MIKEMI-674831 format. One record per atom (N, C-alpha, C, CB): atom name; residue in one letter; x, y, z. Coordinates in steps of 0.05 Angstrom, whole numbers, padded with zeros to 5 digits. Glycine has a CB too. Layout:
+------+------+--------+--------+--------+
! site ! code !      u !      v !      w !
+------+------+--------+--------+--------+
!   CA !    A !      X !      Y !      Z !
...
+------+------+--------+--------+--------+
end
This chain:
+------+------+--------+--------+--------+
! site ! code !      u !      v !      w !
+------+------+--------+--------+--------+
!    N !    M !  00016 ! -00022 !  00001 !
!   CA !    M !  00006 ! -00004 !  00003 !
!    C !    M !  00010 !  00031 !  00005 !
!   CB !    M ! -00002 ! -00013 !  00015 !
!    N !    G !  00040 !  00024 ! -00007 !
!   CA !    G !  00062 !  00042 !  00000 !
!    C !    G !  00075 !  00063 ! -00026 !
!   CB !    G !  00086 !  00022 !  00011 !
!    N !    D !  00062 !  00038 ! -00044 !
!   CA !    D !  00055 !  00059 ! -00074 !
!    C !    D !  00041 !  00070 ! -00076 !
!   CB !    D !  00050 !  00053 ! -00096 !
!    N !    S !  00046 !  00101 ! -00093 !
!   CA !    S !  00038 !  00130 ! -00110 !
!    C !    S !  00025 !  00117 ! -00124 !
!   CB !    S !  00059 !  00150 ! -00126 !
!    N !    D !  00031 !  00090 ! -00144 !
!   CA !    D !  00017 !  00090 ! -00174 !
!    C !    D !  00000 !  00064 ! -00153 !
!   CB !    D !  00042 !  00081 ! -00213 !
!    N !    D ! -00014 !  00050 ! -00135 !
!   CA !    D ! -00038 !  00038 ! -00137 !
!    C !    D ! -00052 !  00047 ! -00137 !
!   CB !    D ! -00044 !  00025 ! -00127 !
!    N !    I ! -00077 !  00042 ! -00160 !
!   CA !    I ! -00102 !  00058 ! -00158 !
!    C !    I ! -00125 !  00046 ! -00139 !
!   CB !    I ! -00113 !  00061 ! -00188 !
!    N !    S ! -00112 !  00029 ! -00115 !
!   CA !    S ! -00130 !  00004 ! -00098 !
!    C !    S ! -00120 ! -00003 ! -00080 !
!   CB !    S ! -00135 ! -00021 ! -00111 !
!    N !    R ! -00144 !  00007 ! -00057 !
!   CA !    R ! -00131 !  00011 ! -00026 !
!    C !    R ! -00168 ! -00006 ! -00019 !
!   CB !    R ! -00120 !  00058 ! -00010 !
!    N !    R ! -00155 ! -00009 !  00020 !
!   CA !    R ! -00171 ! -00025 !  00038 !
!    C !    R ! -00183 ! -00011 !  00057 !
!   CB !    R ! -00157 ! -00044 !  00050 !
!    N !    R ! -00196 ! -00012 !  00058 !
!   CA !    R ! -00208 !  00016 !  00077 !
!    C !    R ! -00216 !  00001 !  00105 !
!   CB !    R ! -00242 !  00034 !  00061 !
!    N !    N ! -00227 ! -00023 !  00103 !
!   CA !    N ! -00225 ! -00029 !  00118 !
!    C !    N ! -00222 ! -00067 !  00114 !
!   CB !    N ! -00243 ! -00014 !  00128 !
!    N !    P ! -00214 ! -00085 !  00144 !
!   CA !    P ! -00220 ! -00110 !  00135 !
!    C !    P ! -00249 ! -00129 !  00124 !
!   CB !    P ! -00211 ! -00119 !  00154 !
!    N !    G ! -00235 ! -00135 !  00109 !
!   CA !    G ! -00257 ! -00153 !  00101 !
!    C !    G ! -00274 ! -00128 !  00082 !
!   CB !    G ! -00277 ! -00170 !  00132 !
!    N !    E ! -00267 ! -00103 !  00069 !
!   CA !    E ! -00285 ! -00095 !  00055 !
!    C !    E ! -00276 ! -00104 !  00032 !
!   CB !    E ! -00291 ! -00071 !  00057 !
!    N !    Q ! -00294 ! -00102 !  00010 !
!   CA !    Q ! -00281 ! -00093 ! -00022 !
!    C !    Q ! -00257 ! -00076 ! -00029 !
!   CB !    Q ! -00301 ! -00077 ! -00037 !
!    N !    W ! -00252 ! -00091 ! -00050 !
!   CA !    W ! -00219 ! -00064 ! -00061 !
!    C !    W ! -00241 ! -00040 ! -00081 !
!   CB !    W ! -00181 ! -00088 ! -00095 !
!    N !    L ! -00231 ! -00023 ! -00069 !
!   CA !    L ! -00240 !  00002 ! -00096 !
!    C !    L ! -00227 !  00014 ! -00110 !
!   CB !    L ! -00251 !  00022 ! -00092 !
!    N !    R ! -00239 !  00031 ! -00126 !
!   CA !    R ! -00226 !  00037 ! -00142 !
!    C !    R ! -00215 !  00069 ! -00134 !
!   CB !    R ! -00240 !  00031 ! -00165 !
!    N !    T ! -00182 !  00082 ! -00128 !
!   CA !    T ! -00200 !  00103 ! -00128 !
!    C !    T ! -00167 !  00124 ! -00151 !
!   CB !    T ! -00214 !  00115 ! -00085 !
!    N !    E ! -00183 !  00126 ! -00170 !
!   CA !    E ! -00174 !  00134 ! -00208 !
!    C !    E ! -00202 !  00148 ! -00200 !
!   CB !    E ! -00171 !  00101 ! -00245 !
!    N !    P ! -00198 !  00168 ! -00219 !
!   CA !    P ! -00225 !  00185 ! -00233 !
!    C !    P ! -00234 !  00164 ! -00255 !
!   CB !    P ! -00216 !  00220 ! -00250 !
!    N !    V ! -00255 !  00169 ! -00248 !
!   CA !    V ! -00271 !  00154 ! -00270 !
!    C !    V ! -00278 !  00179 ! -00295 !
!   CB !    V ! -00304 !  00140 ! -00253 !
!    N !    N ! -00290 !  00174 ! -00324 !
!   CA !    N ! -00292 !  00195 ! -00328 !
!    C !    N ! -00323 !  00178 ! -00346 !
!   CB !    N ! -00262 !  00214 ! -00341 !
!    N !    L ! -00344 !  00190 ! -00335 !
!   CA !    L ! -00368 !  00187 ! -00343 !
!    C !    L ! -00379 !  00191 ! -00364 !
!   CB !    L ! -00378 !  00195 ! -00332 !
!    N !    S ! -00359 !  00214 ! -00385 !
!   CA !    S ! -00375 !  00218 ! -00408 !
!    C !    S ! -00372 !  00195 ! -00430 !
!   CB !    S ! -00368 !  00244 ! -00420 !
!    N !    S ! -00359 !  00176 ! -00429 !
!   CA !    S ! -00345 !  00151 ! -00440 !
!    C !    S ! -00355 !  00133 ! -00424 !
!   CB !    S ! -00313 !  00150 ! -00439 !
!    N !    A ! -00380 !  00136 ! -00412 !
!   CA !    A ! -00394 !  00111 ! -00405 !
!    C !    A ! -00428 !  00089 ! -00430 !
!   CB !    A ! -00406 !  00126 ! -00374 !
!    N !    A ! -00427 !  00113 ! -00448 !
!   CA !    A ! -00433 !  00094 ! -00482 !
!    C !    A ! -00419 !  00107 ! -00508 !
!   CB !    A ! -00472 !  00096 ! -00493 !
!    N !    P ! -00425 !  00093 ! -00521 !
!   CA !    P ! -00394 !  00106 ! -00552 !
!    C !    P ! -00435 !  00120 ! -00565 !
!   CB !    P ! -00361 !  00058 ! -00592 !
!    N !    L ! -00417 !  00138 ! -00571 !
!   CA !    L ! -00417 !  00171 ! -00584 !
!    C !    L ! -00448 !  00156 ! -00596 !
!   CB !    L ! -00384 !  00185 ! -00616 !
!    N !    D ! -00456 !  00137 ! -00616 !
!   CA !    D ! -00472 !  00125 ! -00638 !
!    C !    D ! -00485 !  00120 ! -00615 !
!   CB !    D ! -00463 !  00103 ! -00662 !
!    N !    Y ! -00485 !  00109 ! -00601 !
!   CA !    Y ! -00517 !  00087 ! -00580 !
!    C !    Y ! -00521 !  00124 ! -00579 !
!   CB !    Y ! -00510 !  00056 ! -00533 !
!    N !    M ! -00510 !  00141 ! -00569 !
!   CA !    M ! -00516 !  00151 ! -00556 !
!    C !    M ! -00530 !  00172 ! -00560 !
!   CB !    M ! -00502 !  00152 ! -00546 !
!    N !    E ! -00528 !  00180 ! -00600 !
!   CA !    E ! -00546 !  00208 ! -00608 !
!    C !    E ! -00566 !  00185 ! -00612 !
!   CB !    E ! -00537 !  00233 ! -00638 !
!    N !    E ! -00579 !  00165 ! -00612 !
!   CA !    E ! -00602 !  00157 ! -00608 !
!    C !    E ! -00614 !  00168 ! -00588 !
!   CB !    E ! -00603 !  00135 ! -00605 !
!    N !    V ! -00609 !  00163 ! -00568 !
!   CA !    V ! -00623 !  00176 ! -00533 !
!    C !    V ! -00616 !  00209 ! -00534 !
!   CB !    V ! -00601 !  00158 ! -00496 !
!    N !    R ! -00600 !  00218 ! -00554 !
!   CA !    R ! -00595 !  00250 ! -00557 !
!    C !    R ! -00635 !  00254 ! -00578 !
!   CB !    R ! -00551 !  00259 ! -00585 !
!    N !    E ! -00629 !  00231 ! -00595 !
!   CA !    E ! -00649 !  00242 ! -00614 !
!    C !    E ! -00685 !  00235 ! -00593 !
!   CB !    E ! -00643 !  00219 ! -00651 !
!    N !    L ! -00691 !  00217 ! -00582 !
!   CA !    L ! -00704 !  00213 ! -00561 !
!    C !    L ! -00703 !  00242 ! -00542 !
!   CB !    L ! -00692 !  00186 ! -00547 !
!    N !    I ! -00693 !  00247 ! -00547 !
!   CA !    I ! -00683 !  00268 ! -00516 !
!    C !    I ! -00696 !  00304 ! -00521 !
!   CB !    I ! -00635 !  00271 ! -00512 !
!    N !    R ! -00703 !  00301 ! -00555 !
!   CA !    R ! -00702 !  00326 ! -00581 !
!    C !    R ! -00726 !  00322 ! -00584 !
!   CB !    R ! -00682 !  00323 ! -00611 !
!    N !    R ! -00737 !  00300 ! -00598 !
!   CA !    R ! -00770 !  00285 ! -00602 !
!    C !    R ! -00785 !  00292 ! -00574 !
!   CB !    R ! -00769 !  00244 ! -00605 !
!    N !    Y ! -00774 !  00280 ! -00558 !
!   CA !    Y ! -00796 !  00285 ! -00529 !
!    C !    Y ! -00794 !  00301 ! -00506 !
!   CB !    Y ! -00799 !  00261 ! -00514 !
!    N !    G ! -00789 !  00336 ! -00519 !
!   CA !    G ! -00771 !  00350 ! -00503 !
!    C !    G ! -00758 !  00331 ! -00481 !
!   CB !    G ! -00786 !  00374 ! -00491 !
!    N !    L ! -00749 !  00319 ! -00484 !
!   CA !    L ! -00730 !  00311 ! -00446 !
!    C !    L ! -00704 !  00337 ! -00439 !
!   CB !    L ! -00703 !  00267 ! -00450 !
!    N !    Q ! -00692 !  00324 ! -00417 !
!   CA !    Q ! -00671 !  00339 ! -00402 !
!    C !    Q ! -00651 !  00320 ! -00397 !
!   CB !    Q ! -00680 !  00351 ! -00378 !
!    N !    E ! -00639 !  00330 ! -00403 !
!   CA !    E ! -00610 !  00306 ! -00387 !
!    C !    E ! -00588 !  00330 ! -00371 !
!   CB !    E ! -00584 !  00284 ! -00422 !
!    N !    D ! -00575 !  00307 ! -00361 !
!   CA !    D ! -00547 !  00324 ! -00346 !
!    C !    D ! -00537 !  00290 ! -00357 !
!   CB !    D ! -00545 !  00337 ! -00298 !
!    N !    L ! -00503 !  00299 ! -00335 !
!   CA !    L ! -00483 !  00287 ! -00352 !
!    C !    L ! -00476 !  00256 ! -00343 !
!   CB !    L ! -00457 !  00306 ! -00349 !
!    N !    E ! -00496 !  00245 ! -00321 !
!   CA !    E ! -00506 !  00218 ! -00323 !
!    C !    E ! -00529 !  00204 ! -00318 !
!   CB !    E ! -00494 !  00207 ! -00313 !
!    N !    H ! -00548 !  00219 ! -00335 !
!   CA !    H ! -00574 !  00223 ! -00326 !
!    C !    H ! -00597 !  00229 ! -00356 !
!   CB !    H ! -00571 !  00250 ! -00302 !
!    N !    V ! -00615 !  00213 ! -00355 !
!   CA !    V ! -00635 !  00227 ! -00380 !
!    C !    V ! -00659 !  00234 ! -00358 !
!   CB !    V ! -00648 !  00200 ! -00413 !
!    N !    I ! -00669 !  00251 ! -00360 !
!   CA !    I ! -00688 !  00265 ! -00336 !
!    C !    I ! -00714 !  00266 ! -00346 !
!   CB !    I ! -00680 !  00296 ! -00327 !
!    N !    I ! -00739 !  00241 ! -00346 !
!   CA !    I ! -00763 !  00254 ! -00359 !
!    C !    I ! -00790 !  00267 ! -00339 !
!   CB !    I ! -00775 !  00230 ! -00377 !
!    N !    P ! -00792 !  00293 ! -00345 !
!   CA !    P ! -00809 !  00295 ! -00327 !
!    C !    P ! -00837 !  00290 ! -00327 !
!   CB !    P ! -00806 !  00314 ! -00321 !
!    N !    L ! -00858 !  00289 ! -00319 !
!   CA !    L ! -00867 !  00278 ! -00307 !
!    C !    L ! -00893 !  00280 ! -00295 !
!   CB !    L ! -00853 !  00275 ! -00298 !
!    N !    R ! -00923 !  00270 ! -00292 !
!   CA !    R ! -00941 !  00283 ! -00275 !
!    C !    R ! -00959 !  00252 ! -00271 !
!   CB !    R ! -00959 !  00313 ! -00291 !
!    N !    D ! -00955 !  00255 ! -00239 !
!   CA !    D ! -00985 !  00240 ! -00220 !
!    C !    D ! -01009 !  00241 ! -00230 !
!   CB !    D ! -00991 !  00253 ! -00193 !
!    N !    E ! -01024 !  00220 ! -00205 !
!   CA !    E ! -01059 !  00227 ! -00232 !
!    C !    E ! -01063 !  00253 ! -00211 !
!   CB !    E ! -01102 !  00191 ! -00234 !
!    N !    K ! -01050 !  00269 ! -00194 !
!   CA !    K ! -01061 !  00286 ! -00173 !
!    C !    K ! -01049 !  00314 ! -00195 !
!   CB !    K ! -01045 !  00281 ! -00134 !
!    N !    G ! -01036 !  00308 ! -00217 !
!   CA !    G ! -01027 !  00333 ! -00241 !
!    C !    G ! -00994 !  00343 ! -00230 !
!   CB !    G ! -01054 !  00368 ! -00240 !
!    N !    R ! -00982 !  00335 ! -00201 !
!   CA !    R ! -00965 !  00344 ! -00192 !
!    C !    R ! -00939 !  00330 ! -00212 !
!   CB !    R ! -00967 !  00341 ! -00162 !
!    N !    E ! -00928 !  00361 ! -00216 !
!   CA !    E ! -00899 !  00351 ! -00230 !
!    C !    E ! -00876 !  00335 ! -00218 !
!   CB !    E ! -00885 !  00373 ! -00238 !
!    N !    M ! -00868 !  00318 ! -00227 !
!   CA !    M ! -00842 !  00294 ! -00223 !
!    C !    M ! -00829 !  00292 ! -00245 !
!   CB !    M ! -00852 !  00262 ! -00216 !
!    N !    R ! -00804 !  00281 ! -00241 !
!   CA !    R ! -00777 !  00275 ! -00254 !
!    C !    R ! -00769 !  00242 ! -00257 !
!   CB !    R ! -00753 !  00290 ! -00235 !
!    N !    C ! -00779 !  00221 ! -00279 !
!   CA !    C ! -00742 !  00196 ! -00269 !
!    C !    C ! -00734 !  00205 ! -00284 !
!   CB !    C ! -00733 !  00158 ! -00271 !
!    N !    F ! -00706 !  00202 ! -00276 !
!   CA !    F ! -00684 !  00205 ! -00274 !
!    C !    F ! -00665 !  00172 ! -00284 !
!   CB !    F ! -00681 !  00217 ! -00246 !
!    N !    L ! -00667 !  00167 ! -00308 !
!   CA !    L ! -00645 !  00147 ! -00305 !
!    C !    L ! -00619 !  00143 ! -00321 !
!   CB !    L ! -00657 !  00124 ! -00307 !
!    N !    L ! -00603 !  00129 ! -00321 !
!   CA !    L ! -00576 !  00130 ! -00323 !
!    C !    L ! -00571 !  00117 ! -00351 !
!   CB !    L ! -00560 !  00116 ! -00298 !
!    N !    K ! -00558 !  00137 ! -00349 !
!   CA !    K ! -00543 !  00135 ! -00383 !
!    C !    K ! -00526 !  00112 ! -00384 !
!   CB !    K ! -00520 !  00163 ! -00394 !
!    N !    R ! -00541 !  00088 ! -00385 !
!   CA !    R ! -00520 !  00067 ! -00396 !
!    C !    R ! -00544 !  00054 ! -00420 !
!   CB !    R ! -00505 !  00040 ! -00368 !
!    N !    K ! -00522 !  00024 ! -00437 !
!   CA !    K ! -00536 !  00028 ! -00456 !
!    C !    K ! -00550 !  00001 ! -00453 !
!   CB !    K ! -00522 !  00035 ! -00480 !
!    N !    Y ! -00559 ! -00006 ! -00428 !
!   CA !    Y ! -00575 ! -00027 ! -00428 !
!    C !    Y ! -00594 ! -00024 ! -00390 !
!   CB !    Y ! -00552 ! -00058 ! -00436 !
!    N !    L ! -00605 ! -00025 ! -00377 !
!   CA !    L ! -00622 ! -00011 ! -00361 !
!    C !    L ! -00634 ! -00053 ! -00358 !
!   CB !    L ! -00646 !  00023 ! -00379 !
!    N !    R ! -00625 ! -00050 ! -00328 !
!   CA !    R ! -00640 ! -00077 ! -00306 !
!    C !    R ! -00655 ! -00084 ! -00296 !
!   CB !    R ! -00638 ! -00083 ! -00290 !
!    N !    I ! -00680 ! -00105 ! -00306 !
!   CA !    I ! -00704 ! -00104 ! -00286 !
!    C !    I ! -00715 ! -00125 ! -00278 !
!   CB !    I ! -00724 ! -00091 ! -00294 !
!    N !    V ! -00702 ! -00132 ! -00246 !
!   CA !    V ! -00712 ! -00155 ! -00239 !
!    C !    V ! -00738 ! -00147 ! -00230 !
!   CB !    V ! -00696 ! -00170 ! -00219 !
!    N !    Y ! -00746 ! -00172 ! -00230 !
!   CA !    Y ! -00768 ! -00172 ! -00229 !
!    C !    Y ! -00772 ! -00200 ! -00198 !
!   CB !    Y ! -00780 ! -00176 ! -00263 !
!    N !    P ! -00793 ! -00204 ! -00188 !
!   CA !    P ! -00803 ! -00208 ! -00156 !
!    C !    P ! -00783 ! -00241 ! -00146 !
!   CB !    P ! -00848 ! -00213 ! -00155 !
!    N !    D ! -00796 ! -00261 ! -00176 !
!   CA !    D ! -00796 ! -00284 ! -00173 !
!    C !    D ! -00753 ! -00278 ! -00172 !
!   CB !    D ! -00819 ! -00303 ! -00201 !
!    N !    G ! -00745 ! -00267 ! -00185 !
!   CA !    G ! -00713 ! -00261 ! -00201 !
!    C !    G ! -00695 ! -00266 ! -00218 !
!   CB !    G ! -00700 ! -00262 ! -00192 !
!    N !    N ! -00717 ! -00262 ! -00222 !
!   CA !    N ! -00714 ! -00270 ! -00251 !
!    C !    N ! -00706 ! -00244 ! -00269 !
!   CB !    N ! -00744 ! -00282 ! -00263 !
!    N !    Y ! -00694 ! -00237 ! -00292 !
!   CA !    Y ! -00690 ! -00200 ! -00284 !
!    C !    Y ! -00688 ! -00202 ! -00326 !
!   CB !    Y ! -00645 ! -00185 ! -00254 !
!    N !    A ! -00684 ! -00183 ! -00331 !
!   CA !    A ! -00686 ! -00172 ! -00361 !
!    C !    A ! -00660 ! -00150 ! -00363 !
!   CB !    A ! -00721 ! -00154 ! -00368 !
!    N !    D ! -00658 ! -00143 ! -00392 !
!   CA !    D ! -00635 ! -00127 ! -00394 !
!    C !    D ! -00652 ! -00111 ! -00412 !
!   CB !    D ! -00605 ! -00141 ! -00403 !
!    N !    Y ! -00656 ! -00079 ! -00411 !
!   CA !    Y ! -00676 ! -00070 ! -00440 !
!    C !    Y ! -00651 ! -00052 ! -00435 !
!   CB !    Y ! -00718 ! -00057 ! -00441 !
!    N !    P ! -00655 ! -00039 ! -00475 !
!   CA !    P ! -00636 ! -00026 ! -00486 !
!    C !    P ! -00653 !  00005 ! -00477 !
!   CB !    P ! -00629 ! -00035 ! -00522 !
!    N !    L ! -00633 !  00024 ! -00465 !
!   CA !    L ! -00651 !  00062 ! -00454 !
!    C !    L ! -00663 !  00063 ! -00475 !
!   CB !    L ! -00631 !  00099 ! -00450 !
!    N !    E ! -00661 !  00068 ! -00497 !
!   CA !    E ! -00681 !  00074 ! -00516 !
!    C !    E ! -00699 !  00063 ! -00506 !
!   CB !    E ! -00677 !  00067 ! -00542 !
!    N !    E ! -00717 !  00032 ! -00516 !
!   CA !    E ! -00739 !  00028 ! -00497 !
!    C !    E ! -00746 !  00033 ! -00474 !
!   CB !    E ! -00741 !  00012 ! -00494 !
!    N !    V ! -00733 !  00036 ! -00450 !
!   CA !    V ! -00736 !  00041 ! -00427 !
!    C !    V ! -00760 !  00069 ! -00436 !
!   CB !    V ! -00704 !  00046 ! -00409 !
!    N !    I ! -00737 !  00096 ! -00451 !
!   CA !    I ! -00736 !  00114 ! -00447 !
!    C !    I ! -00774 !  00121 ! -00462 !
!   CB !    I ! -00706 !  00125 ! -00456 !
!    N !    E ! -00774 !  00100 ! -00485 !
!   CA !    E ! -00806 !  00101 ! -00506 !
!    C !    E ! -00836 !  00096 ! -00489 !
!   CB !    E ! -00805 !  00072 ! -00533 !
!    N !    A ! -00814 !  00082 ! -00456 !
!   CA !    A ! -00840 !  00060 ! -00456 !
!    C !    A ! -00844 !  00086 ! -00424 !
!   CB !    A ! -00832 !  00009 ! -00450 !
!    N !    T ! -00835 !  00091 ! -00416 !
!   CA !    T ! -00831 !  00117 ! -00385 !
!    C !    T ! -00846 !  00129 ! -00405 !
!   CB !    T ! -00795 !  00136 ! -00369 !
!    N !    V ! -00848 !  00145 ! -00428 !
!   CA !    V ! -00865 !  00172 ! -00443 !
!    C !    V ! -00883 !  00154 ! -00445 !
!   CB !    V ! -00855 !  00191 ! -00474 !
!    N !    Q ! -00888 !  00137 ! -00455 !
!   CA !    Q ! -00912 !  00138 ! -00470 !
!    C !    Q ! -00931 !  00124 ! -00448 !
!   CB !    Q ! -00910 !  00121 ! -00500 !
!    N !    Y ! -00928 !  00115 ! -00430 !
!   CA !    Y ! -00938 !  00099 ! -00404 !
!    C !    Y ! -00931 !  00113 ! -00379 !
!   CB !    Y ! -00927 !  00069 ! -00401 !
!    N !    P ! -00933 !  00124 ! -00373 !
!   CA !    P ! -00919 !  00143 ! -00335 !
!    C !    P ! -00918 !  00130 ! -00322 !
!   CB !    P ! -00932 !  00165 ! -00315 !
!    N !    L ! -00949 !  00119 ! -00318 !
!   CA !    L ! -00972 !  00114 ! -00291 !
!    C !    L ! -00952 !  00087 ! -00288 !
!   CB !    L ! -01018 !  00108 ! -00297 !
!    N !    L ! -00956 !  00070 ! -00309 !
!   CA !    L ! -00959 !  00043 ! -00311 !
!    C !    L ! -00927 !  00036 ! -00292 !
!   CB !    L ! -00963 !  00032 ! -00348 !
!    N !    P ! -00915 !  00015 ! -00272 !
!   CA !    P ! -00890 !  00002 ! -00265 !
!    C !    P ! -00881 ! -00005 ! -00288 !
!   CB !    P ! -00891 ! -00020 ! -00247 !
!    N !    L ! -00856 !  00008 ! -00293 !
!   CA !    L ! -00837 ! -00001 ! -00315 !
!    C !    L ! -00830 ! -00018 ! -00330 !
!   CB !    L ! -00822 ! -00001 ! -00312 !
!    N !    S ! -00842 ! -00042 ! -00315 !
!   CA !    S ! -00841 ! -00068 ! -00321 !
!    C !    S ! -00863 ! -00072 ! -00345 !
!   CB !    S ! -00846 ! -00086 ! -00293 !
!    N !    K ! -00894 ! -00065 ! -00331 !
!   CA !    K ! -00913 ! -00069 ! -00361 !
!    C !    K ! -00905 ! -00039 ! -00370 !
!   CB !    K ! -00957 ! -00076 ! -00356 !
!    N !    G ! -00909 ! -00022 ! -00378 !
!   CA !    G ! -00894 !  00001 ! -00398 !
!    C !    G ! -00880 ! -00020 ! -00418 !
!   CB !    G ! -00868 !  00026 ! -00380 !
!    N !    L ! -00857 ! -00035 ! -00407 !
!   CA !    L ! -00844 ! -00041 ! -00437 !
!    C !    L ! -00866 ! -00068 ! -00438 !
!   CB !    L ! -00800 ! -00048 ! -00439 !
!    N !    D ! -00877 ! -00083 ! -00427 !
!   CA !    D ! -00891 ! -00099 ! -00441 !
!    C !    D ! -00912 ! -00096 ! -00469 !
!   CB !    D ! -00901 ! -00107 ! -00422 !
!    N !    L ! -00923 ! -00061 ! -00465 !
!   CA !    L ! -00944 ! -00050 ! -00480 !
!    C !    L ! -00931 ! -00053 ! -00501 !
!   CB !    L ! -00955 ! -00023 ! -00476 !
!    N !    L ! -00908 ! -00038 ! -00495 !
!   CA !    L ! -00892 ! -00023 ! -00522 !
!    C !    L ! -00880 ! -00047 ! -00533 !
!   CB !    L ! -00867 !  00003 ! -00516 !
!    N !    H ! -00868 ! -00068 ! -00521 !
!   CA !    H ! -00864 ! -00088 ! -00552 !
!    C !    H ! -00892 ! -00101 ! -00556 !
!   CB !    H ! -00838 ! -00118 ! -00548 !
!    N !    E ! -00909 ! -00096 ! -00541 !
!   CA !    E ! -00938 ! -00115 ! -00560 !
!    C !    E ! -00943 ! -00084 ! -00585 !
!   CB !    E ! -00983 ! -00124 ! -00528 !
!    N !    E ! -00926 ! -00067 ! -00582 !
!   CA !    E ! -00945 ! -00049 ! -00600 !
!    C !    E ! -00914 ! -00063 ! -00627 !
!   CB !    E ! -00951 !  00000 ! -00588 !
!    N !    L ! -00903 ! -00062 ! -00616 !
!   CA !    L ! -00876 ! -00069 ! -00637 !
!    C !    L ! -00873 ! -00084 ! -00655 !
!   CB !    L ! -00856 ! -00078 ! -00627 !
!    N !    D ! -00891 ! -00128 ! -00640 !
!   CA !    D ! -00897 ! -00143 ! -00645 !
!    C !    D ! -00904 ! -00136 ! -00675 !
!   CB !    D ! -00911 ! -00152 ! -00628 !
!    N !    A ! -00937 ! -00120 ! -00664 !
!   CA !    A ! -00954 ! -00111 ! -00675 !
!    C !    A ! -00944 ! -00105 ! -00712 !
!   CB !    A ! -00961 ! -00086 ! -00656 !
!    N !    Q ! -00930 ! -00074 ! -00704 !
!   CA !    Q ! -00927 ! -00062 ! -00734 !
!    C !    Q ! -00895 ! -00075 ! -00738 !
!   CB !    Q ! -00929 ! -00020 ! -00737 !
!    N !    I ! -00889 ! -00098 ! -00731 !
!   CA !    I ! -00879 ! -00121 ! -00750 !
!    C !    I ! -00896 ! -00140 ! -00770 !
!   CB !    I ! -00867 ! -00138 ! -00733 !
!    N !    A ! -00905 ! -00145 ! -00744 !
!   CA !    A ! -00935 ! -00164 ! -00758 !
!    C !    A ! -00939 ! -00149 ! -00771 !
!   CB !    A ! -00964 ! -00173 ! -00744 !
!    N !    K ! -00956 ! -00125 ! -00771 !
!   CA !    K ! -00981 ! -00116 ! -00801 !
!    C !    K ! -00951 ! -00110 ! -00829 !
!   CB !    K ! -01009 ! -00069 ! -00792 !
!    N !    I ! -00922 ! -00099 ! -00824 !
!   CA !    I ! -00897 ! -00096 ! -00847 !
!    C !    I ! -00906 ! -00121 ! -00861 !
!   CB !    I ! -00859 ! -00096 ! -00836 !
!    N !    F ! -00905 ! -00142 ! -00840 !
!   CA !    F ! -00890 ! -00178 ! -00863 !
!    C !    F ! -00916 ! -00177 ! -00873 !
!   CB !    F ! -00878 ! -00221 ! -00843 !
!    N !    E ! -00941 ! -00166 ! -00864 !
!   CA !    E ! -00964 ! -00175 ! -00881 !
!    C !    E ! -00976 ! -00157 ! -00898 !
!   CB !    E ! -00984 ! -00185 ! -00866 !
!    N !    N ! -00960 ! -00136 ! -00899 !
!   CA !    N ! -00957 ! -00113 ! -00931 !
!    C !    N ! -00936 ! -00139 ! -00947 !
!   CB !    N ! -00932 ! -00067 ! -00924 !
!    N !    E ! -00902 ! -00132 ! -00930 !
!   CA !    E ! -00892 ! -00141 ! -00954 !
!    C !    E ! -00909 ! -00176 ! -00961 !
!   CB !    E ! -00854 ! -00143 ! -00950 !
!    N !    K ! -00924 ! -00189 ! -00952 !
!   CA !    K ! -00932 ! -00216 ! -00972 !
!    C !    K ! -00959 ! -00206 ! -00987 !
!   CB !    K ! -00941 ! -00248 ! -00952 !
!    N !    G ! -00967 ! -00188 ! -00989 !
!   CA !    G ! -00993 ! -00187 ! -00998 !
!    C !    G ! -00966 ! -00173 ! -01024 !
!   CB !    G ! -01026 ! -00168 ! -00979 !
!    N !    V ! -00962 ! -00154 ! -01025 !
!   CA !    V ! -00942 ! -00141 ! -01046 !
!    C !    V ! -00939 ! -00159 ! -01063 !
!   CB !    V ! -00914 ! -00131 ! -01037 !
!    N !    T ! -00918 ! -00186 ! -01053 !
!   CA !    T ! -00898 ! -00207 ! -01068 !
!    C !    T ! -00929 ! -00229 ! -01076 !
!   CB !    T ! -00866 ! -00225 ! -01041 !
!    N !    D ! -00948 ! -00233 ! -01054 !
!   CA !    D ! -00963 ! -00247 ! -01081 !
!    C !    D ! -00970 ! -00232 ! -01099 !
!   CB !    D ! -00988 ! -00261 ! -01078 !
!    N !    Q ! -00976 ! -00212 ! -01106 !
!   CA !    Q ! -01000 ! -00203 ! -01119 !
!    C !    Q ! -00980 ! -00214 ! -01149 !
!   CB !    Q ! -01013 ! -00163 ! -01113 !
+------+------+--------+--------+--------+
end
């Protein structure tokens, strides 16, 4: 622990090693991915800071609230039965904006149902064009 180059140290016996070097938060996600997120921010008039996408919401009584989503490529939802699923941030933003009063897991389910219906419709249209 005497080395000044050591980026790890132990605070208390039994405690996990901690990193002491600075972290560049702007490199948390690739630029092309962040461009898609910025497009959603522009489209829906959302806010952002260095680490979060901020979605302004209103509750059932009309009170203003804000939802802070970490700027990570995927966000994990852990279900009560212990299962979990990772969702792209773009889908989480869409579900939160479209279904603000529902639990996120339900909003994502509805969003996926809509996307599946749109995909099925596209395939039906393509099949109709090729059958003619």
